N, C-alpha and C positions, 0 to 999 in steps of 0.2 A: 447461764441459769435457764432452766426449762420453765417457761410461763404457761405451757399448755395445761388445760384443766385435767384433773385426775378423774377419768370416766368412772372408774370403780367406786370412788368416793361419792360420786354423784348418784349412783344407783345402789348405794349401800353395800358396795364391794361384791355384788353378785356377779359371778363369772359369765362371760359371753356364752351363748348357746345353751346354757343350763340353768340360768337364774329363773326363779319362779315368781318374782315380784312384778308389780305393774310396770315399773320403769324399765326393767330388763326386758320384759316382753315387748313393750312398745319400741324400744331401741332395735331389738332383733327383727321385729316385723318389718321395720323400715329398711334395715340392712338387707334382709332377704328380698324385699321388693326391688332394691337397687342391684344387688349382686347376683341374684338368681333369676329374677324376672326381667332384669335390664330395663326397669321403668323407674321414673321418679314420680312422687306422689301426685303432682298436678295433672299428669296424663294417664295415671294408672286406671285400668278398668276394674269393676268389682271382681272379675275373675282373677286379675293380677293380685289384688289384695287377698283373695281367698288362698291362692297358691302361696303367697308370702306367709300368711298365717299358718297354713298347713306345714310348711317347711320349718317354721319356728317351733311348732308343737313337736314335729318329728325330731328336731334337734334335742329336745328334752328327753326323748325316748332313747336316743342313741347311747347315752352313757349307761343307761339301764340295760340296754341290749348287750353291749360289750361286757359289762360286769356279769351279766347272766351267763353268757357263753363261756367266759373265763372261769367262772365258778363251777359250771358243770364239768369242764375239762379237768380242773384241779381236783375235784372231789370224786371223779369217776362215777358220776351220777347216772343211774339208769334213766333212759329217755323214752317217753311214750311218743310213738310216731303214728299220727292219725292220717290214714290214707283215704282220701275221698275225691270222687270225680267232681264234687261241687263244694264250694265254700261261699255261701250267700252272706258275706260279711257286712253288707250294708255300708252306708256312709261312715267314714272313720273319724272325722274331725270332732264331732260332739262327743262320741264315745271316749276318745282319747283325752279330751279335756276333763271329763268326769273322772276317768281312772287316774289321771295325774293330779287331780284335785286343784286344777287351776282355772275352772270355768269362770268364777267370779273375777279373778284378777285379769284374765284375758278380756272379759267384757269391759272392765274398767280401762284397760290399755287401749282397746279399740274405741271406746267412748272418747278418750283423750285425743285420738287421731281423727275423730269425726266419723267413725264407722260403726255399723250395727252388727253385732255378732250373729243375730238371727238371720239377717239378710245374707251373710256370708255362708252360714250353714246351709241355707236353701240352695246355694249355687252348686254344692258338691254333687257330682254324678253318682248314681247307684252303680257300684262295681258289678259288671256282668259276669259274675263267677259262679252263679248258681241259679236254680230254678224254683224250688219249693222247699218243703219241710226238711228233706234230707240235707240240703246244703245249709239251711239256716241252723239246723241242729249242730252241724259241724262247726259253724261259726260260734254258736253259744258255748260249745265245748272248749274252743280255743280261749274264749274269754275266761271261763272258769279254771282252765288249766293254769293260766297265768295268775289269776287271782288267788288260787290255792297254792301257788308257788311250786307247781309240779313241772319238772323238766319235760319239755314237749316240743315237737315239731309237727306242723301240719303240712301234708304233701298233697299237691293237686296239679291242675293245669292252669296256666295263665292264658285264658281265652282272650283273644283280641276282640271278638264280638260276643256279646251275651246271647241268650236264647232268642229273644226279640223284644222290642218295645211293642206294646199292644195299643192299637187304636181301634175305635168303634166307628164304623161307617155304615150307614143305613141299617144299623142294628147288628151287623156282622163284625166278628173279630178280624182285624187286618194286621198282619205281622210286618213290622218295620225294623230295619237293621238297628241293632243296639250298638251305637258307636261310642261306647263309654270311655274309650281311651283317646278320643280324637284331640282332647285338650291337655293330655298328659295325666299322669298319676303321681302326685307328690309323695305318696306313701311307699312307693315301690323302689327297691334298691336292686339294680341288676348286678349279677355276679358272673361276668364272662369267664372268670377263672374257675368257676364251679360248673363244669359241663361234662356230659357223658354221651356216649354214642349208643344208639339203639338200632339193632338190625331188623329188617323187615323183608319178607318174601324170600325168594331163592330156594335153595335145597340144602340137604345135609349130606355129608360124606363121612363114612366110618373109616377108622384106621387103628392100628396098634402102635402105641408109642414105644420108645426105646426100652422102657421097663416091661414091655409085653402086656400093657394094660389096654383094654378096649376103650377107644375114644371116639367121640363124634364131633365133627367140625361143621358149624353152620356157615354156609356160603350165601350171604344175603344178596338179594337183587339190588338193594340200595340201603344206605345207612343215613339216619338223621342224627342231629345233635340236639340234645336238650340242655338249655342254659337256665340256670337258677335265677329266679326273680323273687326277692324276699320282701315280705311285709311284716313289720314289727307288730307284735300283739302284746300290749302291756296289761298288767293286772291292776285291779282296783286298789289304790293306795298302798301298793307294795312295790318293791324295786324289780321284781321279775318282769322281764320282757322277752317272751318267747318269739318264735319265728313261724310264719306261714311261708313255706317255700313252694313256689309254683314254677312249673317248667314251661319254657317257651321253646318251640321247635325251630331249628335253623338248619340250613344246608351245611353239610360238612365242608363243601367247597361251593361258595355261593355264586361264583362267576367263572365260566370256562373261557379263558382268553383265546385258546386255539379255535373254538367254535366261532367266537366273535370275529377273530381275524379272517376266518374263512367265509364270513358273511352270513352265518347262521345265527342271527341275533336271538331267535326264540330259544334254540337249544342252549345258548350261552347262559340263560337264566332259568332253564327248565327245572334243574335240580332244586334251586332256591324256592321256586314257586311250589313244587311238589312237597318239599320238606316243611315249609311254613304252613301248609294247609292243616297239618296235624293239630296245631293249637289255634287255628283261625276262629272256630265258632263252637260255642257250647251246644252239645247235643244236636248234631246234624240230623236232618230228616232221614231216618233209617228204613223208610219204606223201600226205596230202590236199593239194589245191591251195592252200589257205590257208597251209599250212606251207611250201610251195615259195615262195610269194609273200613270206612273212616272211623266209625265208632269203636270198633275193635282195636284199630291201630292207636287211637287216642288212649284207650285204657292201658294197653301194653306200654305205650310210650311213657306215661307218667309213672307207672308202677316200676318199670325197669330203671328209670332215672332215680327214683326214690330209694330203691333197694341198693343201687350202686352207691348212692350218697351215704346210706347207712354203713355200708362196708368201708367206704372211704374214711368216715368219721371213726369207725372202729380201729382202722389202721393208724390214724393220727394219734389215737390214744395208746398205741403200742400193744393192743390186745390181740391175742390169737383168735382165729375165726371161730373156734369152739365156744368163745365167750360171747358171741353175738346175742343169744337169748338172755344173757345176764346183764347186758349193757343197753339193749333196745327191745322194745315190744312194739309190734306193728298191728294196729287195729284196722281191719278192713271194713269200711263203712258201706255195707251192702255188697252186692256181688260185683260191682264195677271194678274194684281192685283185686278180685279173686284170682286173677291170672298171676298174682304174686306167688302163689303156691308153686306153680311150675317154674316161674322165672327165678325165684330164689334157689330152687334146686339146680337150674341151669348155671347160675352164677357160681354155685358151690362145686358142682361136679365137673363142669366143662372148663371153667376159667380158674378154679382154684384146686382142682384135682382132689376134692374131698370124696372119700368113699361113699357109696349110696346110702348105707344105713346111717352113717354119721351125719350126712347132709340132711336126710329125712328127719332125724332127731332135732337138728338145729332149726330146720324150717318149721316143724310143728310147734316147737317151744317158743318160737319167735312170733308166730302169727296168731291172731284171734279174729273172729268173724262176728259182725253184727248183722242180723237179718232184719229187714224192714218191711217184708210183705208176705202175705198169705195167698195172694192171687197167683195161681199157677202161671198165667200168661206173663206175669212180671218177674218170675224166676228166670233169670237170664240164661239163654242157651245160644250156642253158635253152631251153624251147620259145618260139618266136617270139611267139605270142599273149600269153603272160605277160610277156615282155620288153617287147613293144610297149606293153602297158597300164601297166607300172610305170615304164619308162625310155625313153620315146619318143625323146627327143633322142639318147640314147646309141645307140639302134638305128640312127638315121640316120647317125651317125658311123661305126659299125661297117660299115654298108653301103658307105660311102665308102672306108674303109680297105681293105675286101675288094676293091672294084673296082680300086683302084690296085695292090694287091698281086697280084691275079690277072693283071693286065696284065704285071707284072714276071715272073711265073712263065711266062707265054706266051712272053715274049722269051727267057727262059733255056731253056725246054723246049718248043719249038714242036711243036704237034700232039699233045701228051700230055694228052688230056682226062681220063684217069683220074687223073693226078697233080693236075690242077686240082680235081677233085671231092674228092680226099683232103685237099688243103691249104686249101680254102676255109674261111672263117670260118663259113659256113652249111652245115650238114649237110642235104642235100636228100633223103635217103632217108627215106621215110615222112613223119612229122610234122617239119616243118623246125625246126631247133634251132641255137642259137649255140654254137660250140665254144670254150670258154674257154681250153683249153690252147693251141689254135692262136692265139688272140688274144694270149695272154701271150708266146708265142714270137715272133710277128711284131713285137710292140711293144717288145721288149727288145733290149739290146745284148749280153746274155749269158744263156745258159741252162745250168743245171747239174743233174746228177744228184747223188745223195747217198751213193753207194758205187761202187767201181770197176765191179763187175758191173752195177749198175743203170744207170750212165751209158752203159756199152757197149750194153746192151739198149735203152736209150732211143733211142740213135742208130740202132739196127738195126730197131726196131719202131715204137712209137707216134709218134715224131718223126723217122722216117727221112728223109722227103722234105725236111724243114727242115734236117736235118744235112747232106744232100747239097747243098742250096742255099747254106747258110752254115756250113760246117764250123768256121770261126774263132770262131763264137759259142758253141760247145759246150765245156763244162768238166766236170770232176768235182771235187767237194769232199765227201769222205767225212765223214759226220756225226761229232760228238763230244759228250761229256758233261763237265760240270764236276766236277773232283776235289774242289772245295771242299765241295759239298753231298754228293756220293755217296761220298766217302772221309772227309774231315775231319769233317763233321757226322754223316753216317750211320754211320760206323765209327770212332769215336774210339780204340778199342783198337788197331786196325791202324794208324791214323795215328800214334799214339804210338810204336809199334814201328818204323815206317818212319823217323820223326824220329830215334829213338835210333840206328838202324842206319846211316842214309844222310845224316842232316841234313835240314833242312826245305826245301831248294831244289826238291824234287819238287812242291811245292804249286803252283808256277807254271811248272814245266817237268817235265811228267810223264815225259818221256824219261829223267830221272834215275833212275827206278825200274829201269832196265835193269841197274843195278849190283847189284840183288838176286840176279842169277843166280849170283853167286859164293857166295851163302849157301844155295843150293838143296839142297846135300847136307850142310850143317852140321847135325849131329844136335841140338845144343843150340838152334839157331835154329829148326829144324823143331818142336821141342817147344813153343817159345814161340808159334810160328805157329798150331799146333793149339790151344793154349790160348786164343788170341784168338778163333779160329773157334768153339770150344766155348762160350765166354761168349756169343757172338752167337746161337748156336743155342738156348741156354737162354733168352735174352731173347725170341726169336721163339716158342719153345714156350709161354712165359707169355702172350704176346699171343694166340696161337692158342686157348689155354684160355679167356682172357677173352672172345674174340670168338665162339667156336663151342662151347665146352664140351668140345672134343676134347682128350684128353691124349696127347701125343706124347713119344716117347723121343728126347732130344737127342743120343744117341749113334748113332742111325740115320743113314743117308745121307739128307740133305735134298735131294730131287729137286724142283726148283721151275720152274714155268711161269706167269709172271705177265705179262699183256699183254691188249690188247683181245681179246675173244672173237670169232673170225671163222673161217670154214671154212678159209681159206687158211693160217691160223696153226696149224691142225690139232691143237687140244687133244683132238679125238676120237681121233687116232692114239695119243696118250699114254694116253687112257682105255682103248683096246683093249689096250695093253700091260699095264695094271694088271689088267684082266680075265683076261688070259693068265696072269699070275703067280698070281692068285687060283685059277684052275682047276688050276694045277699043285699048289698046296697042297691043294686038295680031293682030288685024285687021290692025293697022297702027303703026308699031314700031317707026316711026319718029314723032308721035303725040306730040305736045307741051302740056305737062301735068305738073301741079304744083306738085313738089315732096312732098309726104306726108308720114309720119310715123304714122300708126294707132296703138294706144295702147289700149288694153282692160285689164280689171282686175275685179275680183269678184268671189265669191263662189256660187256654186249651192247647194241647199239642197240635201243631200245624196239620198233622195227618189224621186227627181224631174228629171225624165228621159229626158224630153224635154230640160230643162235647161242644163243638162250635155251634151246633143247632140249639143246644140248651142256652148258650149265650144269646143267640138270636131270639129265643123265646122270651127270656128275661127282658130284653130291650123292647120287644114287641109289646109285652104286657105294660112296661113303663110308658111307652108311647100312648097307649090307650087310656090307662088308668089315671095317669097324672093329669090328663087334660079333660077328663070327663066331668062335667059340672055336677053330676049326681053325687060324685064322690066328695065334693066340697073340701078337698084337701085332707080328708081323714086317712087316706092311703097315699103314700108316695113310694115309688119303686125306683131305685138307682142302681145302675151298673157302673161302679167306679173303675175307670180304665187303668190298665198298667199297674195292678197291685204289686207292690214290692216292699222292701224293708222301709224305705223312706216314707211311703204312703202309710205303712202300718203304724208309724208313730202317731198319726192322726186318728186312725180307725180303732185300734184296740181300746184306747182310753175312753172313747165316746160310746162304746157299746153298752146298751142296757141288757140285751139278750143275745147270747151266743148260740148259733145254730150248729150243732155237732150231730148230724142226723144220718150218718153213713149206715149202711146195712151192717148189722151186727156180725162180727167175725171178719170184716174186710179191712178196716183201718188198723194198721199195726199199733199205732199209738196216737198220733196227732200231737202237735205242739201248739197250734193256734188255740186249741181249747184251753191250754194252760195260760197263755198270754191273756186271753179274755178273762179267765177266772182271777188272775193276779190283779187285773185292773177293775175288778168289782162287777163284772158282768155275770148274770145268771145264765145257766145253761139249760137249753132244751136239747135232749139227746137220747140216743140209744145206748145200750150196754155194749159199747164197742170201744176197742183200744183203751186209752187212758181215761175215757169217760167213766169206766168202772171205778177206778181209783179216785177220780175227782169227786164222784158221788159219795164214795166212802168217806172222803175227807170232809166234804162240805156238809154231809148229812142229807138224808132222804128229803127233808122238808125244804131244802135249799137247792133242789135240782128237779127239773121237770122231765121225768122219765117217760118214754113211750117205746113201743115197738117190740118186735120179736127178739128173743135172745139168740145168741149164736147157735145154740143147740136147736132151738125152735126153727131157725132159718133152714138148717140142714134137714130137719124133719119135714117141713113143708115142701121143700124141693124134692125130697125122697118120695113123698106121697103123690107126686105128680101135680105140680103147681099149675093152677088154671087162673091166671090173672083176671080174665074177664068175669069170673064168678064174683069177684069183689066189687066190680062195677055194677053188676046186676042188682046187688042188694043195697046200693048206696046212690041215692038220687043226686046228691051234690057232686059226687065224684063223676057220675055219668055226665052231668051237665058241664062240668069243668072240661072234661076231655072233648066233649062235643063242641064247646065254644072254641077251644084251641084248634080243633080240626076244621072248623067252619071257615077259617081265615080271618076271624075277628081280630086277631093280634098280628096278622100278616098282610094287612091292607087288602083283604078280600081274596088273597091267593090261598086256595085250599090245599095246594100241594106242598107248601113250604114245610109245615110241621107234620105232614103225613108220616114220614119215617119214624118220628118220635112217638106219635100216638099209636101207630101200629106196633112198634116195638114194645110199648107198655101193655097193649091189649093182648098180644100174642106170645110174648116172651118174658118181658119184665124180669131180666136176670138178677136185679138187685131189689126185688120185692117192694117197689115203691107203692103199688096199689094195695098190697097186703097191709102195709103200715099206715096208709093214709088216714083211716078213720080214727085211729088212736092218736095220731099226730095232731089232727084237727081238734080232738077233745082236749089234749094237753095244752094246745094253744089257747083254748078257752080259759083254762086255769091260769095261764100266763096273764091274760087280759084281766082276770079277776084280781090277781095279785097286784097288778099295776095300779088298779083303782084305789089301793090302800098304800099311799106313799110311805108311811111309817113301816109297814110290813116289808115293802119292796126294799127300802133302804137297809133295813135290818138284814135281809137276805144278802144284799150286795156286800155289806161290811163283812159278814161271816164268810162269804166266798173268798174275799181277799185274805181274811184272817187265817183260813185253813188251806191256803195255796202253798205253804212253805215246802211241802214235799216235792213240788214241781220245779224247784230250782235246779239249774244245771250243775250247781256246786254239789248238791247231794248226789247227782248221777255220777259225776267225776270221782267223788270219794268212793263210790261203790265200784267203779271200774278199777281204781287204784287198789282197793282192798281185795276184791274178788278175783280179778283177772290179771292186772298188770303187775301187782306187787311192787308198787313204786311209792316212795315217801317224799314229802315236800323237802325242798332245799331252799334255805333262806339266802337271799342275795343282799350283800352289803355294798354300799357305795363308798 
């Protein structure tokens, strides 16, 4: 007779690894601690418990992932493949708990074990897989794809080291290695059986095959292997669990025994070291030639592996190559994956002997391109010598694509040589270069911008010729962000208030928030709204103190600008305003001034000297203003170091005012502006990117607009812009620049900020000085509105109420309808 207790009866018959109840979770956490971490509870570290919990949550995702994959194969579902050099996915544990619907039961299970869920969430490392808005957008889209039950795979690079961790020393940005993988990644599933070979360097040889057909053979200098590393991406309260597939580079033969036996130990491992460099670091410094070469190699590496994987999956389905566009669509997230046009052609014509015209039809119908920039310097190009030395066969194919394409242009626009020069894949001005945006546009069946204004300008400026030739290919899909992470996870207090007030349908249909407008003037509701915001501000104040030592008053207006540091985003315009306020207080210490806490955050590219100088300026201002007794705490300036997704969870919910002040016509869309709006922040901004649509949704009265429009910016520049003329007529601006230049914020060193001041006075490429006066005036309006708490709270409620358009769910639906032609697939367990 078996006297052992029946474990299933003890936990309500919930199966191991998939049960969602408290007892099942508690049991499996301990099991994973012992079996996967090799620890017993008495000696386990907090990190051991985090790993055990993460594996327990991942177990619950695996049944969904297997069911998802099986269903896609069984139904011959068309799959959206999102190709992106970045996926800024953020910490996964909290998001997965929410999507699985087990946050409360997990918290209870941990309580029973004497553990705190929030403490374990804080342990999780930020995955170093992205840098800024581009990568975060890709991550939001993966969340929405799974939530909307759309068959999808994300493809990118499994970077061993992220771009860098940011530290501030003596006011300067210091880049520190981002060792995000040093303690392991419980969400990653390595697939050594899914691997592809990628050629690099060498030369090509032409030949005629036995059928008399002309063929080209690529003889590479070396070959690397790309190994798949999968991260499951589950949808919110659905069974769909899609895959983020990232490629890790390895040597084809990692150890040469003959070299080792001959005593050449370095050469024995040289190939391994060279090959693994490809996925070693996100965005290497591309100032030196070696950095450019590595960047191009990285892009080709992940694109080639991804396309080969799509062709493998097509073959597993038993489908002929001609069916590729019917079974897969590949969205190129900016120009980083645009080499896919030439690589897919190579895979078809060289390796599968598909005739050119048929291969071109397959390629064009498979690929689509999202453009993210109007800045000419950001439209990626590659010098021909570099391209030739690294990707000789791809350059041959690009030449052929270009030749055929220009023939088509000549037929459409005879005698227009200037148009030919603009549209060519090869820029012939100066050093010859390959234009990747042109390649992506020519080789795609659809091209889209990411905000209404951006898409309009795209068709009128950088891609005008292509839009005139193929107007039917151009679309707009305004970006969006996921409410699961940026409201539910990041702002649980507000999420709970929304649930109580409206029900929880808003979580997958953000348009439901519009019903909040009926509560905008409800005094009791306003009080609760302000209470949630105040709690969030106190949380951020504690984080600021821990990170910087600066003590801020949570009752002050939290004025926040967090984003990549760049001149066109104009953090220095914000800094000039702070200096202006500081000077007003110095002139009149008793001045009635709205207390403000200015919070900045963001990273500057390591080689971008002016952006790093802006960071130094902000920290210099903070050093002086925060400690000046005349200020009496009415102004506080904070640079929050190492802004990332994890820190964003504290920052967006605490914001009262969102600074979206880029030069009109320069920001493609922005997504931070949407996260702020969703969390009830008011926006001060220009008519740039998605600000235009945010203002349309929120209403003119709930948006602080200033600055030149995109058309006016071009007109001012065309008329011969003289930035100094705006200083001559504005005493406060003159004094602010003079104070910065005097060394007041650089410990008496007049040379530190000289490049920044001289750049503004003599060039000012992003019209900071032209917009200064109106910016200051609108900030006065901000202060006036803040003095009326009821008015401000009403505006805050309405901003959240009208943020529904900016859900990534809406954006993904538009991609599915307009571009991908993909329908949802329900997954049953």
